N, C-alpha and C positions, 0 to 999 in steps of 0.2 A: 506494499501500498503506498508506495514513494511520493505519490501525488496526491495524500489525503494532508490539508490544513493541521500545522500542528500542534496548533491552537485547540483541536477539538480532543489528541490524547491529553493534551493539558490539561482540559475543561476534568476530563474523565478521572484522570491519575489521582488530579486534588477532590474530586467527588469521593475515590476508594478512600484516600487518606481523610477526608472526614467520617467516613460510615464508620471507619475504624476506630477513630479518636470518639466519635458518641458512642460507641460497640463498650469502649475503653471505659468511658466514665459509666453505663450504665454500670458497668461489672465492679462499682465503687473501688474505680482504678487501681483495678490488678492489674499489676508490673508484669506479671505469667501468661494473663491476660493476651497485653499487650506485646508481650518478645512473639510469644506462642503466632501472633497473628501476621506478623511483620517480618517475622521466618519465612511465614508461609507466602506471602508477597512475595521474598524473595527469589525464593526457591521458582515460582510456577514464574513470577517477571524472566529469572537467569531461561526456564528452559522454551519461555516462548520466545523472548530474541534468538533465541538456538534455533529457530524454524521446528520443534518438535513438535506442536500441533500442528503446523501447517499439509503436514503429510496425515492424508486421509484415507487412502486404500484399506483397504483389510477390517477384520470383526473382531473382536469388539474396536469401535473406533478410539484412538489415542484422546479423545475429546472427554473420557469420560473420566480420564484420571482428574479435571478439572474439578467436578463437583460428587464425585461419588466417596471420595476421601472425607470431607467435611461432610455429606449426608452421613458415613458409616459414623462420627466422629459427634456429630449433633445425636444419634442414634443411642451413642451410648452415654452421651450425658445425664438420659431421661433414661435410662439403661441398669444405670448404678446409682446406689445412696449419694455418692459424692456428687454425682455430675446434677441428681437430682437435688441437692443442697445450694450448689453452687446457682442455678436456673433456679431456686427461690429466694437467692440471695439480690439477682438481677430489678433495677429498678427501671416497673415497667414502664414508667411516666418517662424518661428517659428514650425507653425502647421503642414508644410511642411516637416523639419525635423524628428518632433514625429514620421512620418512614418518610420523610421531607425527603430524603435523598433522590428517591423515585423521579424526582420532578425535572431535577438538573440528567439522570439517568436517561430518560425519556427524551429530554431537548437533545443530549449527544444519540441516540436510537437518532432521530430525525437526521440532523445534520451526514450522519453516515450511511442513512438512505438517500442523502442530498447526493452524497460522493459516490454513489454505486455502491457500496460493500457492505449492505445491507437490503433486504429486498421492504416493500411499505408495509409489507404485513405486520413486522414488527415494530411499527411506531403507532402514534396515536392516531394518524391518517389514516390507517387501515384496520389489523384485529385487534390492536395493544392498549388496551384500556386500563393499563395499570397504574397509569399519571395519575387516576380518579382516587385512590389509596395516599401517593403523595400530597395531594390537596385537601386531600380529608382529613390527615392526621393532625395537623395545629384544632382541628375543630373535636377531634373527641378526645385530645390535650386536655385544653381547657374546659370544657363543657363535662367531659367524664371526669378528669382527675383534679383539676381544682375548682371549676364549679360544682362539680360534684352532680350536676342536672340530667346527665346521662344517666341509667341504668347498668346493672351489671349484664343484663340479655343484649343493649346495645354495644356494648363493648364486646361483646362476645363475638357477636353480629357481623360486626364491622371487620374484628378479627378473621373469622372464617370468610367470607367473602373478599377480604385481600390479599389472601390464600390464595384462592382460587381464582383472585386475578393474576398474581404468582405463575402458580400454573402453566396458567393460558399462554401465558407470551414462552415459559419456558421448554412448551409445547415444540409451540411455533418458531422458536429457534431454533430446535433440535432438527427439528425436518423443512427445516430451512437451507441448512448446513451443510455443503458440500460432500456428502458422507453417502456409503452405500443405501442405508436407509433414508437417503433425502426424499421426500415427498411433498416439498412445497417449492416457491418460488424458483425453478429451475433457469428463468429468465435471469434472473437477478440472486443466486443465492449469497447466504449470509456468511460473508469470508471472513469480517472484521471480530469475530469473536475467536479466532485463530488467531490473532498479531497482539503481539503487548501496546496497551497495558489494557486493549479491551476482556482479554483473556481471564482478569481482576475482576470482572461481572459475574460468571459461572462460580470462578471457586471463590469468592471473596464477600463479594459483595449481597448475591442471590442467599447464599449460606447463612449470611450475618439477618438478613432480612426477615426469611423462614423462620431462625430459632427466634429472634424478637417476637413473632405471631405466638409462635408455639409456646415462647416460656410467660408469655403473657394471659394467652389463654389458662394454663395450667395454672396460674398464679390467680386469676377471677376464679374459677371453677374451684378452686383451695379454701379462699375466701370466704364465700358461699356455702361453703359445708362448716364453716364455725361459726 
């Protein structure tokens, strides 16, 4: 992607760092959390720069090494006592604010579409409605956690809907990428996601967004039982 304007990569890189920083604050300034996330970004960044993920032939695609380890880690958090304790200590007010980063992510995707490295399907002009989560996150934060005018049911419903929005774009992104399993956007496949820094989207930003939703749902449900 030699002709891609540098500012697009810069915006996305800063968005990723902001996502990590907000999650770090939600984790009560846990240094261990920050170091793990930064090390993961560094590793994936190195692999991306070497062109590791641009090799799309063969099954399973190398792309799964971006998202699968994070999903396994999240599963491990919920499956272990220490992991659940960690989740229950996260600040769900801050986790709710974290979802505002979905706004710049969607802007970046639109810019990538304009530069012909992702399909229109992956933008809010196509089938990606994830920006709704980013735009409504401040409303949920303010009326749900500050003013406490939204019930726990509303907060839960919002989180479940936003998970659905997230899964929608993830499926579109995967099926639009130039893998043997590609089903969409053959005229303009999703190639940006194979290059640095955009590999940080599936390996870090998406997992943190998902974990933020799941942690909030768990805490809200647990509080209802008390």
